[in-house]
C-alpha positions as a Python dict, from the first residue, in 0.01 Angstrom:
ca = {
    (1, 'M'): (0, 0, 0),
    (2, 'A'): (104, 361, -37),
    (3, 'R'): (479, 428, -27),
    (4, 'A'): (582, 641, 268),
    (5, 'L'): (707, 985, 180),
    (6, 'P'): (1063, 1062, 284),
    (7, 'R'): (1102, 1274, 589),
    (8, 'P'): (1174, 1638, 508),
    (9, 'N'): (1522, 1632, 657),
    (10, 'E'): (1611, 1313, 465),
    (11, 'A'): (1505, 1464, 133),
    (12, 'S'): (1681, 1793, 197),
    (13, 'K'): (2020, 1650, 293),
    (14, 'P'): (2133, 1549, -61),
    (15, 'A'): (2001, 1875, -206),
    (16, 'G'): (2170, 2072, 70),
    (17, 'R'): (2500, 1898, 7),
    (18, 'A'): (2471, 1962, -367),
    (19, 'N'): (2390, 2329, -312),
    (20, 'G'): (2680, 2358, -71),
    (21, 'A'): (2920, 2200, -319),
    (22, 'R'): (2802, 2434, -595),
    (23, 'A'): (2848, 2735, -366),
    (24, 'V'): (3202, 2623, -282),
    (25, 'R'): (3287, 2579, -652),
    (26, 'A'): (3136, 2918, -738),
    (27, 'A'): (3333, 3087, -459),
    (28, 'A'): (3653, 2919, -580),
    (29, 'R'): (3592, 3037, -938),
    (30, 'R'): (3519, 3388, -817),
    (31, 'Q'): (3842, 3398, -617),
    (32, 'A'): (4037, 3258, -912),
    (33, 'I'): (3899, 3539, -1127),
    (34, 'L'): (3998, 3801, -869),
    (35, 'D'): (4350, 3657, -837),
    (36, 'A'): (4394, 3640, -1214),
    (37, 'A'): (4258, 3992, -1258),
    (38, 'L'): (4504, 4132, -1005),
    (39, 'D'): (4788, 3960, -1193),
    (40, 'E'): (4671, 4107, -1523),
    (41, 'F'): (4606, 4455, -1387),
    (42, 'A'): (4946, 4460, -1218),
    (43, 'A'): (5121, 4347, -1537),
    (44, 'Q'): (4923, 4541, -1798),
    (45, 'G'): (4754, 4829, -1616),
    (46, 'F'): (4380, 4881, -1598),
    (47, 'A'): (4331, 5020, -1948),
    (48, 'A'): (4526, 4748, -2131),
    (49, 'T'): (4388, 4452, -1937),
    (50, 'R'): (4143, 4239, -2135),
    (51, 'L'): (3884, 4019, -1973),
    (52, 'D'): (3975, 3746, -2223),
    (53, 'D'): (4322, 3735, -2068),
    (54, 'V'): (4179, 3736, -1716),
    (55, 'A'): (3956, 3441, -1806),
    (56, 'K'): (4246, 3249, -1962),
    (57, 'R'): (4466, 3306, -1658),
    (58, 'A'): (4183, 3205, -1423),
    (59, 'G'): (4104, 2893, -1626),
    (60, 'V'): (3740, 2988, -1686),
    (61, 'A'): (3528, 3091, -1981),
    (62, 'K'): (3497, 3464, -2036),
    (63, 'G'): (3123, 3437, -1978),
    (64, 'T'): (3190, 3306, -1627),
    (65, 'I'): (3337, 3643, -1534),
    (66, 'Y'): (3006, 3810, -1617),
    (67, 'L'): (2825, 3574, -1381),
    (68, 'H'): (3016, 3741, -1096),
    (69, 'F'): (3107, 4091, -1219),
    (70, 'R'): (2923, 4335, -1442),
    (71, 'D'): (3232, 4466, -1623),
    (72, 'K'): (3606, 4528, -1588),
    (73, 'E'): (3557, 4828, -1361),
    (74, 'T'): (3333, 4634, -1125),
    (75, 'L'): (3595, 4359, -1117),
    (76, 'F'): (3865, 4608, -1022),
    (77, 'Q'): (3643, 4764, -757),
    (78, 'E'): (3589, 4424, -600),
    (79, 'I'): (3965, 4370, -590),
    (80, 'I'): (3996, 4695, -395),
    (81, 'R'): (3720, 4595, -156),
    (82, 'S'): (3822, 4235, -97),
    (83, 'V'): (4198, 4294, -81),
    (84, 'L'): (4217, 4617, 120),
    (85, 'S'): (3901, 4634, 332),
    (86, 'P'): (4024, 4378, 591),
    (87, 'V'): (4341, 4584, 643),
    (88, 'V'): (4140, 4906, 669),
    (89, 'T'): (3929, 4744, 942),
    (90, 'T'): (4249, 4649, 1129),
    (91, 'V'): (4382, 5004, 1096),
    (92, 'E'): (4053, 5154, 1218),
    (93, 'S'): (4057, 4929, 1525),
    (94, 'A'): (4422, 5011, 1602),
    (95, 'M'): (4354, 5384, 1592),
    (96, 'Q'): (4071, 5356, 1845),
    (97, 'V'): (4292, 5227, 2126),
    (98, 'D'): (4354, 5489, 2395),
    (99, 'I'): (4735, 5478, 2408),
    (100, 'P'): (5000, 5736, 2303),
    (101, 'I'): (4990, 5822, 1934),
    (102, 'R'): (5357, 5735, 1882),
    (103, 'V'): (5289, 5379, 1998),
    (104, 'I'): (4986, 5347, 1772),
    (105, 'A'): (5180, 5490, 1478),
    (106, 'G'): (5455, 5232, 1535),
    (107, 'Q'): (5195, 4956, 1531),
    (108, 'L'): (5053, 5091, 1206),
    (109, 'V'): (5400, 5077, 1050),
    (110, 'E'): (5409, 4705, 1132),
    (111, 'V'): (5062, 4654, 981),
    (112, 'F'): (5171, 4829, 662),
    (113, 'V'): (5498, 4636, 630),
    (114, 'R'): (5337, 4300, 703),
    (115, 'E'): (4994, 4329, 543),
    (116, 'I'): (5052, 4564, 249),
    (117, 'Y'): (5415, 4616, 155),
    (118, 'G'): (5497, 4248, 196),
    (119, 'T'): (5196, 4131, -7),
    (120, 'R'): (5021, 4186, -340),
    (121, 'R'): (4813, 4458, -176),
    (122, 'K'): (5082, 4711, -262),
    (123, 'D'): (5012, 4639, -630),
    (124, 'V'): (4655, 4762, -583),
    (125, 'I'): (4781, 5090, -435),
    (126, 'R'): (5034, 5123, -717),
    (127, 'L'): (4755, 5074, -972),
    (128, 'I'): (4546, 5347, -811),
    (129, 'I'): (4843, 5584, -824),
    (130, 'S'): (4915, 5510, -1190),
    (131, 'E'): (4560, 5471, -1324),
    (132, 'G'): (4340, 5681, -1095),
    (133, 'A'): (4374, 6008, -1286),
    (134, 'R'): (4259, 5847, -1612),
    (135, 'F'): (3976, 5657, -1447),
    (136, 'P'): (3824, 5893, -1189),
    (137, 'S'): (3543, 5656, -1096),
    (138, 'I'): (3802, 5406, -975),
    (139, 'A'): (3983, 5676, -778),
    (140, 'E'): (3650, 5781, -625),
    (141, 'F'): (3573, 5422, -528),
    (142, 'Y'): (3916, 5383, -367),
    (143, 'Y'): (3872, 5708, -177),
    (144, 'R'): (3531, 5604, -51),
    (145, 'E'): (3620, 5244, 44),
    (146, 'V'): (3974, 5301, 175),
    (147, 'L'): (4101, 5656, 222),
    (148, 'S'): (3789, 5815, 369),
    (149, 'R'): (3772, 5544, 635),
    (150, 'V'): (4141, 5567, 719),
    (151, 'F'): (4136, 5946, 742),
    (152, 'A'): (3821, 5953, 955),
    (153, 'A'): (3994, 5727, 1208),
    (154, 'L'): (4319, 5923, 1176),
    (155, 'R'): (4154, 6259, 1241),
    (156, 'A'): (3990, 6121, 1556),
    (157, 'L'): (4327, 5983, 1669),
    (158, 'L'): (4503, 6314, 1604),
    (159, 'A'): (4233, 6506, 1791),
    (160, 'R'): (4282, 6285, 2099),
    (161, 'A'): (4660, 6322, 2074),
    (162, 'A'): (4632, 6700, 2046),
    (163, 'A'): (4406, 6713, 2351),
    (164, 'R'): (4672, 6521, 2549),
    (165, 'G'): (4947, 6753, 2429),
    (166, 'E'): (5125, 6484, 2227),
    (167, 'I'): (5136, 6695, 1910),
    (168, 'K'): (5317, 7024, 1875),
    (169, 'G'): (5150, 7278, 1647),
    (170, 'D'): (4852, 7215, 1426),
    (171, 'A'): (5018, 7097, 1102),
    (172, 'L'): (4912, 6734, 1146),
    (173, 'I'): (4561, 6836, 1243),
    (174, 'R'): (4528, 7047, 928),
    (175, 'F'): (4708, 6801, 701),
    (176, 'P'): (4670, 6442, 826),
    (177, 'Q'): (4801, 6334, 485),
    (178, 'L'): (5146, 6405, 630),
    (179, 'M'): (5113, 6085, 831),
    (180, 'G'): (5058, 5867, 526),
    (181, 'A'): (5274, 6039, 264),
    (182, 'P'): (5578, 5811, 320),
    (183, 'V'): (5357, 5507, 259),
    (184, 'I'): (5287, 5631, -94),
    (185, 'L'): (5655, 5708, -145),
    (186, 'A'): (5749, 5358, -29),
    (187, 'V'): (5509, 5196, -278),
    (188, 'V'): (5630, 5415, -564),
    (189, 'W'): (5996, 5360, -475),
    (190, 'N'): (5943, 4983, -462),
    (191, 'G'): (5799, 4980, -813),
    (192, 'L'): (6048, 5215, -976),
    (193, 'F'): (6379, 5225, -793),
    (194, 'D'): (6406, 4938, -546),
    (195, 'R'): (6625, 4733, -782),
    (196, 'F'): (6877, 5019, -787),
    (197, 'E'): (6861, 5119, -422),
    (198, 'P'): (6654, 4892, -196),
    (199, 'L'): (6456, 5073, 70),
    (200, 'D'): (6440, 4949, 427),
    (201, 'V'): (6075, 5043, 448),
    (202, 'R'): (6030, 4968, 819),
    (203, 'A'): (6327, 5185, 917),
    (204, 'F'): (6218, 5452, 670),
    (205, 'L'): (5867, 5478, 814),
    (206, 'N'): (5988, 5475, 1173),
    (207, 'A'): (6236, 5752, 1090),
    (208, 'H'): (5939, 5953, 960),
    (209, 'L'): (5762, 5901, 1292),
    (210, 'D'): (6073, 6028, 1472),
    (211, 'V'): (6055, 6342, 1259),
    (212, 'L'): (5688, 6393, 1344),
    (213, 'F'): (5689, 6301, 1713),
    (214, 'G'): (6053, 6302, 1817),
    (215, 'P'): (6279, 6001, 1877),
    (216, 'G'): (6259, 5763, 2165),
    (217, 'R'): (5881, 5769, 2213),
    (218, 'A'): (5790, 5437, 2055),
    (219, 'A'): (5763, 5258, 2390),
}
């Protein structure tokens, strides 16, 4: 008597579970590599970081890195994308809300303090500042994935604010970088001088907004 073949769903369940477990392990290894790479880049800089050290810190073989990333530059680019892109999406959404610009700017201060300055994300920005000139392809990637998106949303926000008469003059329209300049200063200050003179970054950024838009407009 011929043995009945297993039903398709019965045969696929063990294989599906095995594939799912492998995918979970692969994702965990990939994240461990990214975390270890950020630690190494932050400590050593991009140029001095060795993939051997990243692998050792991540607890994987060096060859495992190449299963996920083509080279050190690709690894760094993925750190930029995975670490900062979610925050950029939050910033883009915040800038699309049709409320006074001073209110939106105050909300963006809170996003920066909570999601960047208070996390390892500020180390990525610091690395771009320190290494970008020597590695222009990394700077270009950061501009494309982060800055160009932020400034596109910012220019649209400033245009709406100007149309409502919320902005005096055209300096911010011509140079939207003025909005974000203190963010860069805060990151640099934190890395170089914070141990000598700690910066109250939230108060600092809100004071900058008072300079741009005048005090007492946050609510």
